N, CA, C and O atoms as a Tinker XYZ file with bonds, in Angstrom:
   520  protein
     1  N    -22.829000  -12.185000   40.140000    73     2
     2  CA   -21.542000  -12.017000   39.123000    64     1     3
     3  C    -20.985000  -12.836000   37.953000    63     2     4     5
     4  O    -19.965000  -12.582000   37.312000    81     3
     5  N    -22.304000  -14.442000   37.690000    73     3     6
     6  CA   -22.708000  -15.039000   36.273000    64     5     7
     7  C    -23.191000  -13.319000   34.969000    63     6     8     9
     8  O    -22.851000  -13.171000   33.795000    81     7
     9  N    -24.040000  -12.367000   35.857000    73     7    10
    10  CA   -24.560000  -11.205000   35.047000    64     9    11
    11  C    -23.199000  -10.610000   34.638000    63    10    12    13
    12  O    -23.099000  -10.194000   33.483000    81    11
    13  N    -22.498000  -10.554000   35.187000    73    11    14
    14  CA   -21.593000   -9.636000   34.862000    64    13    15
    15  C    -20.205000  -10.195000   33.801000    63    14    16    17
    16  O    -19.349000   -9.582000   33.162000    81    15
    17  N    -20.595000  -12.062000   34.065000    73    15    18
    18  CA   -19.470000  -12.450000   33.162000    64    17    19
    19  C    -20.005000  -12.577000   31.622000    63    18    20    21
    20  O    -19.297000  -12.387000   30.633000    81    19
    21  N    -21.302000  -12.911000   31.607000    73    19    22
    22  CA   -21.922000  -13.108000   30.791000    64    21    23
    23  C    -22.033000  -11.002000   29.818000    63    22    24    25
    24  O    -21.572000  -10.753000   28.704000    81    23
    25  N    -22.446000  -10.411000   30.348000    73    23    26
    26  CA   -22.080000   -8.624000   29.686000    64    25    27
    27  C    -20.548000   -8.588000   29.080000    63    26    28    29
    28  O    -20.122000   -8.229000   27.982000    81    27
    29  N    -19.790000   -9.198000   30.451000    73    27    30
    30  CA   -18.305000   -8.990000   29.258000    64    29    31
    31  C    -17.981000   -9.810000   27.915000    63    30    32    33
    32  O    -17.356000   -9.465000   26.912000    81    31
    33  N    -18.673000  -11.108000   28.267000    73    31    34
    34  CA   -18.398000  -11.965000   27.580000    64    33    35
    35  C    -19.204000  -11.144000   25.931000    63    34    36    37
    36  O    -18.759000  -11.101000   24.784000    81    35
    37  N    -20.308000  -10.687000   26.432000    73    35    38
    38  CA   -21.103000  -10.340000   24.915000    64    37    39
    39  C    -20.298000   -8.680000   24.871000    63    38    40    41
    40  O    -20.106000   -8.456000   23.676000    81    39
    41  N    -20.080000   -8.175000   25.225000    73    39    42
    42  CA   -19.341000   -6.907000   24.851000    64    41    43
    43  C    -17.845000   -7.395000   24.564000    63    42    44    45
    44  O    -17.043000   -6.461000   24.554000    81    43
    45  N    -17.521000   -8.148000   24.424000    73    43    46
    46  CA   -16.162000   -8.603000   23.850000    64    45    47
    47  C    -16.002000   -9.324000   22.480000    63    46    48    49
    48  O    -15.056000   -9.364000   21.693000    81    47
    49  N    -17.343000   -9.925000   22.458000    73    47    50
    50  CA   -17.670000  -10.360000   21.000000    64    49    51
    51  C    -18.352000   -9.403000   20.389000    63    50    52    53
    52  O    -18.409000   -9.553000   19.169000    81    51
    53  N    -18.836000   -8.560000   20.776000    73    51    54
    54  CA   -19.529000   -7.169000   20.024000    64    53    55
    55  C    -18.301000   -6.288000   19.663000    63    54    56    57
    56  O    -18.531000   -5.777000   18.567000    81    55
    57  N    -17.234000   -5.949000   20.084000    73    55    58
    58  CA   -15.988000   -5.464000   20.059000    64    57    59
    59  C    -15.289000   -6.096000   18.807000    63    58    60    61
    60  O    -14.874000   -5.436000   17.855000    81    59
    61  N    -15.187000   -7.907000   18.968000    73    59    62
    62  CA   -14.579000   -8.085000   18.246000    64    61    63
    63  C    -14.942000   -8.420000   16.971000    63    62    64    65
    64  O    -14.078000   -8.725000   16.148000    81    63
    65  N    -16.481000   -8.398000   16.610000    73    63    66
    66  CA   -16.894000   -8.299000   15.220000    64    65    67
    67  C    -16.643000   -6.694000   14.916000    63    66    68    69
    68  O    -16.388000   -6.368000   13.756000    81    67
    69  N    -16.703000   -5.855000   15.782000    73    67    70
    70  CA   -17.002000   -4.899000   14.908000    64    69    71
    71  C    -15.443000   -4.131000   14.115000    63    70    72    73
    72  O    -14.271000   -4.161000   14.488000    81    71
    73  N    -15.989000   -3.597000   13.114000    73    71    74
    74  CA   -14.946000   -3.334000   12.031000    64    73    75
    75  C    -13.989000   -2.548000   11.878000    63    74    76    77
    76  O    -13.193000   -2.507000   10.940000    81    75
    77  N    -14.084000   -1.423000   13.486000    73    75    78
    78  CA   -13.040000   -0.549000   13.936000    64    77    79
    79  C    -12.697000   -1.347000   14.614000    63    78    80    81
    80  O    -13.013000   -0.586000   15.528000    81    79
    81  N    -12.208000   -2.488000   15.290000    73    79    82
    82  CA   -11.761000   -3.177000   15.596000    64    81    83
    83  C    -10.881000   -4.800000   14.944000    63    82    84    85
    84  O    -10.413000   -5.730000   15.601000    81    83
    85  N    -10.938000   -4.594000   13.428000    73    83    86
    86  CA   -10.827000   -5.865000   12.819000    64    85    87
    87  C     -9.370000   -5.086000   12.558000    63    86    88    89
    88  O     -9.037000   -3.903000   12.622000    81    87
    89  N     -8.637000   -6.373000   12.220000    73    87    90
    90  CA    -7.235000   -6.375000   11.576000    64    89    91
    91  C     -7.648000   -6.531000   10.165000    63    90    92    93
    92  O     -8.673000   -7.142000    9.867000    81    91
    93  N     -6.834000   -5.965000    9.253000    73    91    94
    94  CA    -7.074000   -5.835000    7.631000    64    93    95
    95  C     -6.194000   -7.065000    7.233000    63    94    96    97
    96  O     -5.490000   -7.576000    8.103000    81    95
    97  N     -6.199000   -7.572000    5.943000    73    95    98
    98  CA    -5.588000   -9.217000    5.711000    64    97    99
    99  C     -4.510000   -8.179000    5.121000    63    98   100   101
   100  O     -4.706000   -7.011000    4.786000    81    99
   101  N     -3.150000   -9.027000    5.080000    73    99   102
   102  CA    -2.278000   -8.685000    4.354000    64   101   103
   103  C     -2.516000   -8.120000    3.001000    63   102   104   105
   104  O     -3.627000   -8.223000    2.480000    81   103
   105  N     -1.239000   -7.356000    2.237000    73   103   106
   106  CA    -1.739000   -6.908000    0.921000    64   105   107
   107  C     -1.589000   -7.837000    0.329000    63   106   108   109
   108  O     -1.018000   -8.788000    0.862000    81   107
   109  N     -2.039000   -7.914000   -0.976000    73   107   110
   110  CA    -1.695000   -8.990000   -1.812000    64   109   111
   111  C     -0.533000   -8.996000   -2.730000    63   110   112   113
   112  O     -0.444000   -7.867000   -3.212000    81   111
   113  N      0.395000   -9.775000   -3.181000    73   111   114
   114  CA     1.865000   -9.626000   -3.888000    64   113   115
   115  C      1.980000   -9.277000   -5.302000    63   114   116   117
   116  O      1.369000   -9.964000   -6.120000    81   115
   117  N      2.655000   -8.340000   -5.663000    73   115   118
   118  CA     2.090000   -7.585000   -6.495000    64   117   119
   119  C      3.434000   -8.240000   -7.303000    63   118   120   121
   120  O      4.537000   -8.513000   -6.830000    81   119
   121  N      2.862000   -8.416000   -8.910000    73   119   122
   122  CA     4.131000   -9.358000   -9.596000    64   121   123
   123  C      4.901000   -8.686000  -10.245000    63   122   124   125
   124  O      4.567000   -7.749000  -10.969000    81   123
   125  N      6.238000   -9.161000  -10.028000    73   123   126
   126  CA     7.359000   -8.252000  -10.431000    64   125   127
   127  C      7.079000   -7.717000  -11.730000    63   126   128   129
   128  O      6.096000   -8.214000  -12.278000    81   127
   129  N      7.843000   -6.614000  -12.509000    73   127   130
   130  CA     7.891000   -6.325000  -14.200000    64   129   131
   131  C      9.470000   -6.525000  -13.988000    63   130   132   133
   132  O     10.302000   -6.483000  -13.082000    81   131
   133  N      9.356000   -6.842000  -15.789000    73   131   134
   134  CA    10.989000   -6.762000  -16.060000    64   133   135
   135  C     11.136000   -6.118000  -17.629000    63   134   136   137
   136  O     10.465000   -6.464000  -18.602000    81   135
   137  N     12.102000   -5.181000  -17.602000    73   135   138
   138  CA    12.555000   -4.081000  -18.567000    64   137   139
   139  C     13.773000   -4.205000  -18.733000    63   138   140   141
   140  O     14.361000   -4.578000  -17.718000    81   139
   141  N     14.532000   -4.003000  -19.814000    73   139   142
   142  CA    15.854000   -3.306000  -20.409000    64   141   143
   143  C     16.236000   -4.327000  -19.269000    63   142   144   145
   144  O     16.140000   -3.560000  -18.311000    81   143
   145  N     16.695000   -5.839000  -18.588000    73   143   146
   146  CA    17.865000   -5.950000  -18.375000    64   145   147
   147  C     17.507000   -5.733000  -16.218000    63   146   148   149
   148  O     18.289000   -5.877000  -15.278000    81   147
   149  N     16.033000   -5.361000  -16.246000    73   147   150
   150  CA    15.966000   -4.270000  -14.497000    64   149   151
   151  C     14.519000   -4.877000  -14.448000    63   150   152   153
   152  O     13.588000   -5.014000  -15.242000    81   151
   153  N     14.771000   -5.168000  -13.166000    73   151   154
   154  CA    13.349000   -6.335000  -12.260000    64   153   155
   155  C     13.026000   -5.257000  -11.362000    63   154   156   157
   156  O     13.815000   -4.746000  -10.568000    81   155
   157  N     11.610000   -4.886000  -11.562000    73   155   158
   158  CA    10.733000   -3.600000  -10.686000    64   157   159
   159  C     10.040000   -4.629000   -9.949000    63   158   160   161
   160  O      9.486000   -5.572000  -10.513000    81   159
   161  N     10.063000   -4.440000   -8.501000    73   159   162
   162  CA    10.006000   -5.192000   -7.793000    64   161   163
   163  C      8.910000   -4.518000   -6.425000    63   162   164   165
   164  O      9.661000   -3.648000   -5.983000    81   163
   165  N      7.735000   -4.448000   -5.636000    73   163   166
   166  CA     7.140000   -3.940000   -4.962000    64   165   167
   167  C      7.163000   -5.179000   -3.098000    63   166   168   169
   168  O      6.722000   -6.280000   -2.768000    81   167
   169  N      7.764000   -4.330000   -2.605000    73   167   170
   170  CA     8.439000   -4.381000   -1.247000    64   169   171
   171  C      7.316000   -4.518000   -0.230000    63   170   172   173
   172  O      7.874000   -4.104000    0.787000    81   171
   173  N      6.046000   -4.852000    0.129000    73   171   174
   174  CA     5.086000   -4.476000    1.107000    64   173   175
   175  C      5.530000   -4.131000    2.604000    63   174   176   177
   176  O      5.116000   -3.266000    3.376000    81   175
   177  N      6.743000   -5.332000    2.776000    73   175   178
   178  CA     6.932000   -5.361000    4.299000    64   177   179
   179  C      7.958000   -3.824000    4.526000    63   178   180   181
   180  O      8.180000   -3.050000    5.457000    81   179
   181  N      8.327000   -3.940000    3.271000    73   179   182
   182  CA     9.869000   -2.604000    4.277000    64   181   183
   183  C      8.952000   -1.098000    4.145000    63   182   184   185
   184  O      9.093000   -0.395000    5.146000    81   183
   185  N      8.021000   -0.492000    3.041000    73   183   186
   186  CA     7.560000    0.774000    2.901000    64   185   187
   187  C      6.360000    0.666000    2.203000    63   186   188   189
   188  O      6.520000   -0.002000    1.182000    81   187
   189  N      5.402000    1.001000    2.332000    73   187   190
   190  CA     3.882000    1.195000    1.739000    64   189   191
   191  C      4.347000    2.639000    0.504000    63   190   192   193
   192  O      4.789000    3.767000    0.724000    81   191
   193  N      4.016000    1.979000   -0.681000    73   191   194
   194  CA     4.490000    2.655000   -2.204000    64   193   195
   195  C      5.860000    2.921000   -2.415000    63   194   196   197
   196  O      6.345000    4.050000   -2.490000    81   195
   197  N      6.586000    1.655000   -2.526000    73   195   198
   198  CA     8.030000    1.845000   -2.486000    64   197   199
   199  C      8.230000    0.554000   -3.756000    63   198   200   201
   200  O      8.169000   -0.669000   -3.629000    81   199
   201  N      8.411000    1.154000   -4.617000    73   199   202
   202  CA     9.502000    0.178000   -5.553000    64   201   203
   203  C     10.450000    0.196000   -5.377000    63   202   204   205
   204  O     10.785000    1.094000   -4.605000    81   203
   205  N     11.548000   -0.685000   -5.893000    73   203   206
   206  CA    12.619000   -1.214000   -5.861000    64   205   207
   207  C     13.029000   -1.797000   -7.283000    63   206   208   209
   208  O     12.318000   -2.714000   -7.694000    81   207
   209  N     14.408000   -1.254000   -8.330000    73   207   210
   210  CA    14.657000   -1.984000   -9.436000    64   209   211
   211  C     16.303000   -2.556000   -9.261000    63   210   212   213
   212  O     17.282000   -1.940000   -8.841000    81   211
   213  N     16.213000   -3.682000   -9.654000    73   211   214
   214  CA    17.013000   -4.480000   -9.360000    64   213   215
   215  C     17.815000   -5.140000  -10.792000    63   214   216   217
   216  O     17.209000   -5.946000  -11.497000    81   215
   217  N     18.783000   -4.840000  -11.020000    73   215   218
   218  CA    19.754000   -5.332000  -11.978000    64   217   219
   219  C     19.446000   -7.326000  -12.431000    63   218   220   221
   220  O     20.382000   -8.020000  -12.033000    81   219
   221  N     18.786000   -7.789000  -12.850000    73   219   222
   222  CA    18.646000   -9.032000  -13.605000    64   221   223
   223  C     19.816000   -9.609000  -13.237000    63   222   224   225
   224  O     19.980000  -10.349000  -12.268000    81   223
   225  N     20.410000   -9.352000  -13.817000    73   223   226
   226  CA    22.510000  -10.082000  -14.383000    64   225   227
   227  C     22.939000  -10.376000  -12.895000    63   226   228   229
   228  O     23.063000  -11.433000  -12.278000    81   227
   229  N     23.082000   -9.328000  -12.616000    73   227   230
   230  CA    24.027000   -9.385000  -10.896000    64   229   231
   231  C     23.159000   -9.400000  -10.080000    63   230   232   233
   232  O     23.521000  -10.081000   -9.120000    81   231
   233  N     21.851000   -8.860000   -9.914000    73   231   234
   234  CA    20.975000   -8.945000   -8.199000    64   233   235
   235  C     21.191000   -7.909000   -7.962000    63   234   236   237
   236  O     20.541000   -7.770000   -6.926000    81   235
   237  N     21.784000   -6.733000   -8.205000    73   235   238
   238  CA    22.186000   -5.301000   -7.735000    64   237   239
   239  C     20.970000   -4.158000   -7.492000    63   238   240   241
   240  O     20.375000   -3.575000   -8.398000    81   239
   241  N     20.816000   -4.037000   -6.504000    73   239   242
   242  CA    19.688000   -2.514000   -6.076000    64   241   243
   243  C     19.932000   -1.561000   -6.626000    63   242   244   245
   244  O     20.704000   -0.807000   -6.035000    81   243
   245  N     19.505000   -1.194000   -7.761000    73   243   246
   246  CA    20.032000   -0.101000   -8.467000    64   245   247
   247  C     19.348000    1.413000   -8.059000    63   246   248   249
   248  O     19.917000    2.494000   -8.209000    81   247
   249  N     18.154000    1.232000   -7.577000    73   247   250
   250  CA    17.576000    2.089000   -6.713000    64   249   251
   251  C     16.885000    1.620000   -6.639000    63   250   252   253
   252  O     16.487000    0.661000   -7.301000    81   251
   253  N     15.954000    2.792000   -4.696000    73   251   254
   254  CA    14.631000    2.130000   -4.172000    64   253   255
   255  C     13.430000    3.891000   -4.789000    63   254   256   257
   256  O     13.891000    5.031000   -4.743000    81   255
   257  N     12.292000    3.630000   -5.172000    73   255   258
   258  CA    12.015000    4.843000   -5.140000    64   257   259
   259  C     10.355000    5.240000   -3.851000    63   258   260   261
   260  O      9.607000    4.283000   -3.651000    81   259
   261  N     10.175000    5.950000   -3.489000    73   259   262
   262  CA     8.857000    5.885000   -2.488000    64   261   263
   263  C      7.932000    6.722000   -3.521000    63   262   264   265
   264  O      8.100000    7.938000   -3.608000    81   263
   265  N      6.935000    6.050000   -4.318000    73   263   266
   266  CA     5.923000    7.034000   -5.644000    64   265   267
   267  C      5.301000    7.552000   -4.453000    63   266   268   269
   268  O      5.194000    8.764000   -4.642000    81   267
   269  N      4.851000    7.260000   -3.356000    73   267   270
   270  CA     3.820000    8.232000   -2.498000    64   269   271
   271  C      3.781000    7.806000   -0.620000    63   270   272   273
   272  O      4.249000    6.784000   -0.119000    81   271
   273  N      3.249000    8.667000   -0.068000    73   271   274
   274  CA     3.136000    8.341000    1.484000    64   273   275
   275  C      2.107000    8.635000    1.546000    63   274   276   277
   276  O      1.563000    9.439000    0.789000    81   275
   277  N      1.388000    7.823000    2.831000    73   275   278
   278  CA     0.028000    7.700000    3.490000    64   277   279
   279  C      0.581000    8.429000    4.870000    63   278   280   281
   280  O      1.632000    8.342000    5.504000    81   279
   281  N     -0.824000    9.305000    5.050000    73   279   282
   282  CA    -0.748000   10.640000    5.867000    64   281   283
   283  C     -1.644000    9.232000    6.595000    63   282   284   285
   284  O     -2.499000    8.501000    6.095000    81   283
   285  N     -1.000000    9.242000    8.022000    73   283   286
   286  CA    -1.939000    8.812000    9.150000    64   285   287
   287  C     -2.722000    9.500000   10.109000    63   286   288   289
   288  O     -2.337000   10.409000   10.845000    81   287
   289  N     -4.020000    8.921000   10.037000    73   287   290
   290  CA    -4.815000   10.326000   11.468000    64   289   291
   291  C     -4.792000    9.409000   12.610000    63   290   292   293
   292  O     -5.286000    8.286000   12.709000    81   291
   293  N     -4.147000   10.076000   13.423000    73   291   294
   294  CA    -3.660000    9.045000   14.809000    64   293   295
   295  C     -5.325000    8.818000   15.569000    63   294   296   297
   296  O     -5.257000    8.369000   16.713000    81   295
   297  N     -6.418000    9.019000   15.166000    73   295   298
   298  CA    -7.785000    9.166000   15.901000    64   297   299
   299  C     -8.130000    7.674000   14.969000    63   298   300   301
   300  O     -9.046000    6.959000   15.374000    81   299
   301  N     -7.618000    7.410000   14.155000    73   299   302
   302  CA    -8.582000    6.212000   13.000000    64   301   303
   303  C     -7.413000    5.003000   13.552000    63   302   304   305
   304  O     -6.366000    5.071000   14.195000    81   303
   305  N     -7.942000    4.258000   13.137000    73   303   306
   306  CA    -7.066000    2.514000   13.398000    64   305   307
   307  C     -6.157000    2.784000   12.272000    63   306   308   309
   308  O     -6.433000    3.163000   11.134000    81   307
   309  N     -5.058000    2.526000   12.791000    73   307   310
   310  CA    -4.150000    2.777000   11.447000    64   309   311
   311  C     -4.127000    1.240000    9.927000    63   310   312   313
   312  O     -3.969000    1.454000    8.725000    81   311
   313  N     -4.279000    0.248000   10.405000    73   311   314
   314  CA    -4.188000   -0.692000    8.882000    64   313   315
   315  C     -5.625000   -0.358000    8.275000    63   314   316   317
   316  O     -5.845000   -1.029000    7.267000    81   315
   317  N     -6.851000    0.668000    8.696000    73   315   318
   318  CA    -7.553000    0.567000    8.373000    64   317   319
   319  C     -7.630000    1.840000    7.637000    63   318   320   321
   320  O     -8.758000    2.325000    7.551000    81   319
   321  N     -6.508000    2.575000    7.004000    73   319   322
   322  CA    -5.436000    3.874000    6.861000    64   321   323
   323  C     -4.866000    3.139000    5.626000    63   322   324   325
   324  O     -5.257000    3.576000    4.543000    81   323
   325  N     -4.058000    2.159000    5.608000    73   323   326
   326  CA    -3.151000    1.666000    4.732000    64   325   327
   327  C     -3.415000    2.032000    3.207000    63   326   328   329
   328  O     -4.498000    2.509000    2.868000    81   327
   329  N     -2.473000    1.812000    2.372000    73   327   330
   330  CA    -3.000000    1.739000    0.948000    64   329   331
   331  C     -1.443000    1.299000    0.302000    63   330   332   333
   332  O     -0.410000    1.924000    0.063000    81   331
   333  N     -1.839000    0.011000    0.178000    73   331   334
   334  CA    -0.819000   -0.754000   -0.627000    64   333   335
   335  C     -0.697000   -0.835000   -2.227000    63   334   336   337
   336  O     -1.680000   -0.985000   -2.952000    81   335
   337  N      0.400000   -0.737000   -2.617000    73   335   338
   338  CA     0.261000   -1.096000   -4.725000    64   337   339
   339  C      0.094000   -2.205000   -4.958000    63   338   340   341
   340  O      0.689000   -3.186000   -4.512000    81   339
   341  N     -1.098000   -2.107000   -6.001000    73   339   342
   342  CA    -1.363000   -3.841000   -6.322000    64   341   343
   343  C     -1.045000   -3.969000   -7.678000    63   342   344   345
   344  O     -1.140000   -5.120000   -8.106000    81   343
   345  N     -0.677000   -3.069000   -8.513000    73   343   346
   346  CA    -0.364000   -3.183000   -9.522000    64   345   347
   347  C      0.707000   -2.452000  -10.070000    63   346   348   349
   348  O      0.866000   -1.414000   -9.428000    81   347
   349  N      1.703000   -2.605000  -11.229000    73   347   350
   350  CA     2.761000   -2.360000  -11.361000    64   349   351
   351  C      3.083000   -2.515000  -13.964000    63   350   352   353
   352  O      3.082000   -3.589000  -14.566000    81   351
   353  N      3.221000   -1.494000  -14.460000    73   351   354
   354  CA     3.665000   -2.105000  -15.701000    64   353   355
   355  C      4.318000   -0.860000  -16.788000    63   354   356   357
   356  O      4.025000    0.331000  -16.890000    81   355
   357  N      4.957000   -1.401000  -17.257000    73   355   358
   358  CA     6.002000   -0.359000  -17.950000    64   357   359
   359  C      4.817000    0.018000  -19.292000    63   358   360   361
   360  O      4.022000   -0.739000  -19.848000    81   359
   361  N      5.199000    2.100000  -19.609000    73   359   362
   362  CA     4.692000    1.922000  -20.555000    64   361   363
   363  C      5.489000    3.245000  -21.058000    63   362   364   365
   364  O      5.791000    4.196000  -20.338000    81   363
   365  N      5.713000    3.134000  -22.176000    73   363   366
   366  CA     6.074000    4.631000  -23.044000    64   365   367
   367  C      7.795000    5.328000  -21.797000    63   366   368   369
   368  O      8.140000    6.502000  -21.658000    81   367
   369  N      8.482000    4.021000  -21.127000    73   367   370
   370  CA     9.737000    4.438000  -20.562000    64   369   371
   371  C      9.169000    5.277000  -19.257000    63   370   372   373
   372  O      9.638000    6.356000  -18.894000    81   371
   373  N      8.363000    4.770000  -18.787000    73   371   374
   374  CA     7.902000    4.541000  -17.475000    64   373   375
   375  C      7.220000    3.671000  -16.489000    63   374   376   377
   376  O      7.310000    2.559000  -17.009000    81   375
   377  N      6.746000    3.567000  -15.645000    73   375   378
   378  CA     6.098000    2.889000  -14.907000    64   377   379
   379  C      5.217000    3.075000  -14.019000    63   378   380   381
   380  O      5.394000    3.654000  -12.948000    81   379
   381  N      4.240000    2.605000  -14.406000    73   379   382
   382  CA     2.622000    2.910000  -14.063000    64   381   383
   383  C      2.293000    2.009000  -12.805000    63   382   384   385
   384  O      2.224000    0.789000  -12.946000    81   383
   385  N      2.121000    2.511000  -11.770000    73   383   386
   386  CA     2.164000    2.062000  -10.409000    64   385   387
   387  C      0.576000    2.586000  -10.036000    63   386   388   389
   388  O      0.275000    3.746000  -10.318000    81   387
   389  N     -0.305000    1.792000   -9.468000    73   387   390
   390  CA    -1.747000    2.122000   -9.041000    64   389   391
   391  C     -1.594000    1.813000   -7.378000    63   390   392   393
   392  O     -0.509000    1.715000   -6.804000    81   391
   393  N     -2.880000    1.688000   -6.756000    73   391   394
   394  CA    -3.253000    1.991000   -5.310000    64   393   395
   395  C     -4.077000    0.832000   -5.029000    63   394   396   397
   396  O     -4.327000   -0.055000   -5.845000    81   395
   397  N     -4.468000    0.886000   -3.878000    73   395   398
   398  CA    -5.652000    0.190000   -3.110000    64   397   399
   399  C     -6.304000    1.649000   -3.026000    63   398   400   401
   400  O     -7.520000    1.535000   -3.180000    81   399
   401  N     -6.043000    2.556000   -2.896000    73   399   402
   402  CA    -6.783000    3.648000   -3.070000    64   401   403
   403  C     -7.064000    4.465000   -4.442000    63   402   404   405
   404  O     -7.245000    5.677000   -4.552000    81   403
   405  N     -7.054000    3.690000   -5.241000    73   403   406
   406  CA    -7.668000    3.975000   -6.890000    64   405   407
   407  C     -6.603000    5.139000   -7.489000    63   406   408   409
   408  O     -6.879000    5.947000   -8.375000    81   407
   409  N     -5.288000    5.015000   -6.763000    73   407   410
   410  CA    -4.545000    6.332000   -7.339000    64   409   411
   411  C     -3.690000    5.652000   -8.199000    63   410   412   413
   412  O     -3.460000    4.466000   -7.960000    81   411
   413  N     -3.206000    6.169000   -9.109000    73   411   414
   414  CA    -2.698000    6.613000  -10.356000    64   413   415
   415  C     -1.174000    7.027000  -10.633000    63   414   416   417
   416  O     -1.239000    8.257000  -10.624000    81   415
   417  N     -0.167000    6.765000  -10.816000    73   415   418
   418  CA     0.949000    7.471000  -10.738000    64   417   419
   419  C      1.779000    6.867000  -11.793000    63   418   420   421
   420  O      1.826000    5.647000  -11.950000    81   419
   421  N      2.554000    7.857000  -12.651000    73   419   422
   422  CA     3.726000    8.052000  -13.552000    64   421   423
   423  C      5.350000    7.802000  -13.313000    63   422   424   425
   424  O      6.012000    8.838000  -13.371000    81   423
   425  N      6.083000    6.592000  -13.056000    73   423   426
   426  CA     7.254000    6.928000  -12.873000    64   425   427
   427  C      8.500000    7.179000  -13.471000    63   426   428   429
   428  O      9.218000    6.187000  -13.595000    81   427
   429  N      8.851000    8.031000  -13.790000    73   427   430
   430  CA    10.061000    8.252000  -15.061000    64   429   431
   431  C     11.195000    7.089000  -14.732000    63   430   432   433
   432  O     11.849000    7.058000  -13.690000    81   431
   433  N     11.275000    6.383000  -15.541000    73   431   434
   434  CA    12.840000    5.524000  -15.284000    64   433   435
   435  C     13.889000    6.174000  -15.936000    63   434   436   437
   436  O     14.874000    5.436000  -15.930000    81   435
   437  N     14.121000    7.315000  -16.536000    73   435   438
   438  CA    15.325000    7.734000  -16.528000    64   437   439
   439  C     15.500000    8.893000  -15.514000    63   438   440   441
   440  O     16.670000    9.222000  -15.322000    81   439
   441  N     14.346000    9.715000  -14.686000    73   439   442
   442  CA    14.895000   10.674000  -14.109000    64   441   443
   443  C     14.518000   10.234000  -13.151000    63   442   444   445
   444  O     15.188000   10.594000  -12.182000    81   443
   445  N     13.526000    9.432000  -12.876000    73   443   446
   446  CA    13.112000    8.492000  -11.230000    64   445   447
   447  C     11.910000   10.238000  -11.026000    63   446   448   449
   448  O     12.417000   11.169000  -10.401000    81   447
   449  N     11.147000   10.333000  -11.328000    73   447   450
   450  CA    10.407000   12.131000  -11.092000    64   449   451
   451  C      9.051000   11.404000  -11.154000    63   450   452   453
   452  O      8.769000   10.762000  -12.166000    81   451
   453  N      7.921000   11.503000   -9.773000    73   451   454
   454  CA     6.731000   10.956000   -9.710000    64   453   455
   455  C      5.461000   11.826000  -10.105000    63   454   456   457
   456  O      4.852000   12.621000   -9.389000    81   455
   457  N      5.230000   11.492000  -11.351000    73   455   458
   458  CA     4.231000   12.261000  -11.407000    64   457   459
   459  C      2.598000   11.328000  -10.948000    63   458   460   461
   460  O      2.222000   10.158000  -11.018000    81   459
   461  N      2.141000   12.336000  -10.586000    73   459   462
   462  CA     0.536000   11.706000  -10.061000    64   461   463
   463  C     -0.678000   11.614000  -11.187000    63   462   464   465
   464  O     -1.198000   12.689000  -11.488000    81   463
   465  N     -1.092000   10.602000  -11.731000    73   463   466
   466  CA    -2.037000   10.583000  -12.629000    64   465   467
   467  C     -3.443000   10.886000  -12.560000    63   466   468   469
   468  O     -4.104000   11.594000  -13.320000    81   467
   469  N     -4.046000    9.814000  -10.843000    73   467   470
   470  CA    -4.947000   10.413000  -10.663000    64   469   471
   471  C     -4.638000    9.993000   -9.005000    63   470   472   473
   472  O     -3.950000    9.072000   -8.565000    81   471
   473  N     -5.305000   10.884000   -8.394000    73   471   474
   474  CA    -4.881000   11.197000   -6.668000    64   473   475
   475  C     -3.883000   12.014000   -6.793000    63   474   476   477
   476  O     -3.651000   12.750000   -7.752000    81   475
   477  N     -3.021000   11.842000   -5.403000    73   475   478
   478  CA    -1.781000   12.178000   -4.924000    64   477   479
   479  C     -1.223000   11.898000   -4.591000    63   478   480   481
   480  O     -1.405000   10.737000   -4.223000    81   479
   481  N      0.157000   12.518000   -4.265000    73   479   482
   482  CA     1.132000   11.848000   -3.717000    64   481   483
   483  C      1.228000   11.516000   -2.684000    63   482   484   485
   484  O      1.884000   10.497000   -2.469000    81   483
   485  N      0.511000   12.356000   -1.406000    73   483   486
   486  CA    -0.109000   11.793000   -0.108000    64   485   487
   487  C     -1.257000   11.692000   -0.077000    63   486   488   489
   488  O     -2.156000   12.516000   -0.247000    81   487
   489  N     -1.253000   10.348000    0.210000    73   487   490
   490  CA    -2.082000    9.289000   -0.043000    64   489   491
   491  C     -3.787000    9.726000    1.483000    63   490   492   493
   492  O     -3.960000    8.672000    2.094000    81   491
   493  N     -4.223000   10.212000    1.719000    73   491   494
   494  CA    -5.218000   10.670000    3.229000    64   493   495
   495  C     -6.184000    9.591000    3.343000    63   494   496   497
   496  O     -6.146000    8.656000    2.543000    81   495
   497  N     -7.079000    9.647000    4.310000    73   495   498
   498  CA    -7.611000    8.473000    4.490000    64   497   499
   499  C     -8.776000    9.055000    4.702000    63   498   500   501
   500  O     -8.739000   10.004000    5.485000    81   499
   501  N     -9.851000    8.765000    4.224000    73   499   502
   502  CA   -11.145000    9.415000    4.045000    64   501   503
   503  C    -12.323000    8.015000    4.257000    63   502   504   505
   504  O    -12.404000    6.916000    3.707000    81   503
   505  N    -13.133000    8.703000    5.332000    73   503   506
   506  CA   -13.652000    7.101000    5.504000    64   505   507
   507  C    -15.070000    7.503000    4.583000    63   506   508   509
   508  O    -15.648000    8.470000    4.088000    81   507
   509  N    -15.177000    5.947000    4.750000    73   507   510
   510  CA   -15.789000    5.791000    3.316000    64   509   511
   511  C    -17.824000    5.624000    3.892000    63   510   512   513
   512  O    -18.210000    5.592000    5.061000    81   511
   513  N    -18.797000    5.543000    2.521000    73   511   514
   514  CA   -19.958000    6.092000    3.347000    64   513   515
   515  C    -20.355000    4.251000    3.986000    63   514   516   517
   516  O    -20.063000    3.150000    3.520000    81   515
   517  N    -21.137000    4.683000    5.240000    73   515   518
   518  CA   -21.650000    2.729000    5.416000    64   517   519
   519  C    -22.740000    2.194000    4.768000    63   518   520
   520  O    -23.014000    1.001000    4.903000    81   519
């Protein structure tokens, strides 16, 4: 009986230490950007790849725009595939967005059209070399 308990404990420790079972840390907050009376924020809790524009004076949400989607492979642990926005900045009438996968997007602030500068608008998990 003691041998079974030790084996179960050892297996539990191995599984708990395994990267395949590890939970990721929450995404780092993205600093809001302000331009022309509008504040652009990234609410990670709502949806991955989402940017929200809010009128600074009234606090009214002007629009929400999903910049990219993340295609989840059900055979792989979900949180290992997440890719959150890491930064935003304004440049030439656009909002430039970067994410954890190294992708970069341009959101035209007049038309709200998204253009992938680097990467795709659908982020797909790819295994990294171990």
